[in-house]
N, C-alpha and C positions, 0 to 999 in steps of 0.2 A: 501494502500498499504506498510507504515513503517513495520507493523508485519510482509511482507512477505519476503522486504531488510533486515531485521537486525533477520530473517529463514535463509538466502541466508546466508549471511556471519558469522553469527555459525555454519550452518554448512562446508564454505567453510574452517573456522580457523578450525575446528574438524578433516579436510580434510585434509590442511597442516599436522598439529599435530603428525596422526596415517602417511601420505608420511614419516616424520622428524626420526618417532622411529623407523619405517620399518630398516632402516638401511642408516640415512644420507642422505636423499633427495634421493633414487636410487643410489647411489656410494655405491661401496663397495673397502674396498682398496684394488692393489695389491698384491701381492707377499712382491717386494721391500719398498712397502709402512710399509704393517703388520713387515717389520723385523727390521727398522726408526727404529716406534717408541717403537719394542722392544729394541732393544740398547739404546735411548735415558732412557727410563725406569731404566734399568741397572745402568746407565751410572749415572743417578740420582739418585743407591742408593750406588755410591758408588765405581765401581765395576771399573777396568781400560779396554782400549780396548783386552788384551789375555783372561781377564777374561770371558768379556761381549763374547768372542768369546766362550770360551768354555763351558759356560752356553746353549747360540745358540745348543753349535754341542752337550749338552746330551738330550737340549729338541726335540731337528731332529731324533736322534737317540730313544728315547721310544717312539715318534708320534707310530710309527706302529706300535709299540706291545700294546701300547692304542686303537691306532683302532682295534688289530684284537678279542680285547675285545665285541666289536659287536655281535662276530660268541658264545661269550661265553652264557652260560644256567644262565638263570638271578642268579640260586643260588650260582652257582661260585663264578660272575664277582667281587660280592665287596671285598674275600679272592684274587682275583685279582691285581685286583686292586689296593690293598694293596699291594698286594707284590711291582709291579712296582714302586710305589709312593715310597716305602721304598729304592727300588734301586734307581731310579731317587735323590734321597738324602742321599744317601751315595756318588754317585759319584757328588751332590754337595759340600758337607765337608770335599771330599777330593784334591780339585779341585780351592777350595777357604780359605780363611781365616777361620777359626769360627762365627765373628762375619757378614762378608758379604751372607755367605753361611745360616743361620741362618734367615739375613733379605730375602735374593730370597727367601729361601723355606715359609717360612710366605707370602711372597707378591702372589707364586703361590699360595698355599691355599685358600684365602683371595679369587681367584679369580676363583676357583672352586663353592667358598659357601659353605653353612653348607650343609653337610653331603657329599660334594665331587660330587654332578651332577652338577654342573657349570649352575643351571639353565634351561637346557632343562627339556623335556616331554621326561620318558623311551619312545622309540618306539616299546616295546615288539618283537626284531625278533628271534626267535630261528631257 
């Protein structure tokens, strides 16, 4: 009987951990919550309100262009991603002082992870 209870406890703990890892217990952030989190992160880097708004505006402007890359061929995608990243970085460098632009750009590249893939598996859409 003790073995069954111990086994059930292990299964419950594993299930709970899996549930939490898949999205914070089933809760997803609203766009407003995501925006507030981004603002706090950028303010933590030393940006003022105007600079934070500029960074968010640049990101929002680039998002549809990046999403359109899904339709590009696998061979063309890396070059197009690099071109868009370079464009975004140039815009950030114009909008922010050099030291802050460097911090923001580094933060964005760290989010994407090594290779710029963002940690998601390629869908292979063609």
